N, C-alpha and C positions, 0 to 999 in steps of 0.2 A: 333290545340292545339300545343303550343311550348313545346319543351323538354329542360330541363335545361342541359346545357353542363357541368357546374361546380356548386358546392354547392353555395347556396346564403342564405341570411338571411331569405328568405321566407320558406325555408325548416324547418320544426319543427314537433314535435310530442307531444302529450298529452295522458295521460291515465285517465281513469275514471271507476267507478263501474257502468256498464250499467244496473244493476238490479234496480237502482233508477232513475226514470224519471227526477227528479230535477237535478241530477248530469249530466245526458245526455244532458238536455236542457242547462245547464251551459256550458258544453263542446262545444256545437254548438255555443252558443252565444259568447263565448270567441274567438273561431276561426273566426267568422264573424267580430267581433269587431277588432281583430288584423290584419286580412288579407283582409277583404272586402267581401270574398265569400269562399265557400268550393268547391274545385275542385275534391278531392278524400277523402273519409272517409273509413277507413279499420277497420272492426270489427274482431279483431284477438283474439277470445276467444278460448282458448285451454282447454276445460274441459274434463276430463275423470277420472273415479274412479281409485285410485291407490292401493286399497287393494289387489287385486288378479292379479297384473300386473307382467308379466315376462319381464324385461327390455331388455333382449336379443332378445325376440320375437319381441318387438316393434322396436328395432334398425335394425332388419333384414327386415323390411317392405320397399318396394320401396320408399315410401314418405320420410322415415327417411334417407335413403341412398342418396336421391337427395339433401337433405339439407346439 
């Protein structure tokens, strides 16, 4: 697998509501139509309840500090 040394037109991103299968199918179909195939698909869903969250506690977590 080749690694891109510099950005190209092939780099792109899309977002979609993955709760709806039609939206997910459309997302995949669009990617395949535009680029011919999908090499990597990332599902970056960050869901968490915000009602009782202490933001200082969250930011002190190692994962938050790494970002």
